[in-house]
N, C-alpha and C positions, 0 to 999 in steps of 0.2 A: 553285846545284844539287842536287835532290833523284835517288834512288833510291831501286828499291821490289828488295827482295828475295823468290822463291818461299816461304814457310815448308814445313816440313817436314807432310809430312799428319798428322800425328799432335800436331802444334805449340798447338790447342785446343783440340784434341776433332773427334767426326765432324760438318759439317753444317754448322760456321761457315760463313760466307759469307768469300771469300777478298779482296775490299774494307770495309772499318767506320773509320766516322770518329767523329767528335762534331761539330754543326752549331748556336751558341754563336746563336742571333739576334741582330739590329746593337742592341737597341737596350733588348737587356738580358745580365746577364752569370748569369741565374735559371733564363732562359727559352735551349734546346736540347733537342734531340734526336739519337740514335743515327740516323745513318745506314751503310745496310750493302748492298753492293754485291755477287750472285753469277753471276762469270762464264762462261759459259758458250758455248764454240765454237757454228757453226749445226747446230744437227740434232739438238745433245745437251740430254737433258733432268738435273733437279734428280734428286739420288739421299731419298731415303724423309726423312733423315737432317733434307737443306736444306730438305727441302717445314714441316718440324715445327721446325727453328730462325727460319724465313721468320714461321711461325701464331705463336709465343713473342717474338718480336723487332716485329711488329707488332701484340702485346694488348700488346704493354708500353708501346704508343708509336711506337716506333720506325718509319722508312722500309724498306723492304725494295725492291731489284729485280735481276730478271735481264735482262744483259747483256750485246750480243755487243759491241758497239765503246765507241769513247768517243764517238758522236754516241748510241747509247741509253742514256748517262750522260746526257748533258746534256741530254735529252728526260726523263726523269724529276725528274734535279733542277728545271728548266723547270718541270712538275707540277708538284710541291711546293711551288711558288711561291722556291727555293733562288736 
C-alpha cells in the first residue's frame, strides 16, 4: 500500500499544485497529460501564485482542478474522460 507525505512549503516553489501526476493514454505510450490538483479546504481560495501555475499548466496542455475532497477528484477525472 502506498503512502503520501506532505512536502515542505518551499519544496517545489510557490504556487505549484499539491498533487501532480502524469496520465498516459491506454492506447499510446506517446500520448499523455500532466494532471494537477490543488487541494483546498472549504472556503479557501487559491493564492495568486497558484492561479498563475494553473494558467501555465492549462496553457501547456495539462489538466488542472481545484478540489476539496476525493469526490471532487473523481468528478474532475470523469470530466476529463480519465
